[in-house]
C-alpha positions in Angstrom: -6.1 2.8 11.6 -7.6 5.7 13.5 -4.7 5.5 16.0 -2.2 5.7 13.2 -4.0 8.7 11.7 -4.1 10.5 15.1 -0.4 9.9 15.6 0.5 11.2 12.1 -1.7 14.3 12.7 0.0 15.0 16.1 3.4 14.9 14.4 2.2 17.2 11.7 3.1 14.7 9.0 1.1 15.3 5.8 -1.1 12.3 4.8 -3.0 12.1 1.6 -6.6 11.0 2.2 -6.6 8.5 -0.6 -3.3 6.8 0.4 -3.9 5.0 3.7 -5.5 1.5 3.4 -7.3 -0.3 6.1 -6.3 -3.8 7.3 -5.6 -5.9 4.3 -3.5 -8.9 3.3 -2.5 -7.6 -0.1 -1.1 -4.1 -0.5 0.5 -2.3 -3.4 3.6 -0.5 -2.2 6.2 1.2 -4.5 4.6 -0.5 -7.5 4.8 -4.0 -6.0 2.1 -6.2 -4.5 2.9 -7.3 -1.0 1.0 -10.4 0.1 1.5 -10.9 3.8 -0.6 -14.1 4.0 1.4 -16.0 1.4 4.6 -14.0 2.1 4.9 -13.1 -1.6 6.0 -10.0 -3.4 4.8 -9.8 -7.0 4.4 -7.4 -9.9 0.8 -6.4 -10.4 -0.8 -7.8 -13.6 -1.3 -4.3 -15.2 2.4 -3.5 -14.7 3.4 -6.8 -16.4 1.2 -5.9 -19.4 2.8 -2.5 -19.6 6.3 -4.0 -19.5 5.6 -6.8 -22.0 3.8 -4.4 -24.3 
């Protein structure tokens, strides 16, 4: 992760401190949960509740 942050800084790409996540198997990206262990994309439970109402 440190290498990525160093590269981003060298390229002067803005990076929000709260956005990067360390190594993880499940990541929320563009509102979808990406599970790389099970190779699944799913809608987070909270989003389902918002949609269903």
